[in-house]
C-alpha positions in Angstrom: -6.0 35.0 -17.9 -9.4 33.5 -17.8 -12.5 35.5 -18.6 -15.0 35.5 -15.7 -17.4 33.1 -17.4 -14.6 30.6 -18.0 -14.2 30.0 -14.3 -17.5 28.2 -14.4 -16.4 26.0 -17.4 -18.4 22.8 -17.3 -17.1 20.2 -19.8 -20.2 18.2 -19.6 -22.3 21.1 -20.9 -19.9 22.9 -23.1 -18.2 19.9 -24.6 -14.5 20.4 -23.7 -13.0 18.3 -26.4 -9.4 19.3 -25.6 -7.1 16.5 -26.5 -5.4 14.9 -23.6 -2.0 13.1 -23.7 0.3 11.3 -21.3 1.6 14.7 -20.0 -1.9 15.2 -18.5 -1.7 12.0 -16.4 -1.3 13.7 -13.0 -4.2 16.0 -13.5 -6.4 13.3 -15.0 -5.6 10.9 -12.1 -6.3 13.6 -9.5 -9.8 14.0 -11.0 -10.4 10.2 -11.1 -8.9 9.0 -7.8 -12.3 8.6 -6.1 -13.3 6.1 -8.9 -10.4 3.7 -8.3 -12.5 0.8 -7.3 -14.2 0.9 -10.8 -10.9 1.2 -12.6 -11.4 -1.9 -14.8 -14.9 -1.1 -15.9 -13.9 2.5 -16.6 -11.0 1.2 -18.6 -13.3 -1.0 -20.7 -15.6 2.0 -21.3 -12.6 4.0 -22.5 -11.7 1.2 -24.9 -8.5 0.2 -23.2 -7.6 -3.3 -24.4 -8.8 -6.1 -22.1 -5.3 -7.7 -22.3 -3.8 -4.4 -21.1 -6.3 -4.3 -18.2 -5.5 -8.0 -17.3 -1.7 -7.1 -17.3 -2.4 -4.1 -15.0 -4.4 -6.3 -12.6 -1.6 -8.9 -12.6 1.2 -6.3 -12.1 -0.4 -3.9 -9.6 -1.8 -4.8 -6.2 -3.2 -1.4 -5.3 -6.4 0.0 -7.0 -4.9 3.5 -7.1 -1.9 2.2 -9.0 -4.2 0.2 -11.3 -6.2 3.3 -12.0 -3.0 5.3 -12.7 -1.7 2.6 -15.1 -5.1 2.3 -16.9 -5.3 6.0 -17.4 -1.7 6.1 -18.7 -2.6 3.4 -21.2 -5.8 5.3 -22.2 -3.8 8.6 -22.7 -1.2 6.8 -24.8 -4.0 5.2 -26.9 -2.9 1.6 -26.8 -5.6 0.9 -29.4 -6.3 2.9 -32.6 -10.0 2.2 -32.3 -10.0 4.4 -29.2 -11.4 7.9 -29.7 -8.7 10.5 -29.1 -8.7 11.1 -25.3 -10.5 14.2 -24.1 -12.0 15.6 -20.9 -15.4 15.3 -22.4 -15.0 11.5 -23.0 -13.5 11.0 -19.5 -16.2 12.9 -17.6 -19.0 11.3 -19.7 -17.6 7.9 -18.8 -17.2 8.8 -15.1 -20.8 10.1 -15.0 -22.1 6.6 -15.7 -20.6 5.4 -12.4 -21.4 8.4 -10.2 -23.2 11.3 -11.7 -23.2 13.4 -8.5 -19.5 13.1 -7.9 -18.7 13.7 -11.6 -20.9 16.9 -11.5 -18.7 18.1 -8.6 -15.6 17.4 -10.6 -17.0 19.2 -13.6 -18.2 22.2 -11.5 -14.6 22.8 -10.4 -13.2 22.1 -13.9 -11.4 24.9 -15.7 -10.3 24.1 -19.3 -6.7 25.0 -19.1 -6.1 24.0 -22.7 -7.8 26.9 -24.3 -5.5 29.2 -26.2 
């Protein structure tokens, strides 16, 4: 169970560097679904390959599907130059697009990866 102060866990301030993987896709997508219109720019910021983004755009008509596929690619690390995916990297990237909305996501964030 969580300690009382952990319920206020803010990854932007405490640096939640928990490694994320493809099994976290559903949770990551739920946190990002309001950013779908910026999926390509966010993908570039997360170092997803441009060719991967181009293929996603070609293969998917819907921005939500594009965001989902881009996040899946990020979580699978299609490029070794990418930093290991973490909540901290994701929220820092999202905050460049909408800092108020990202703060709301972060305020509800509970790091479930702590042992």
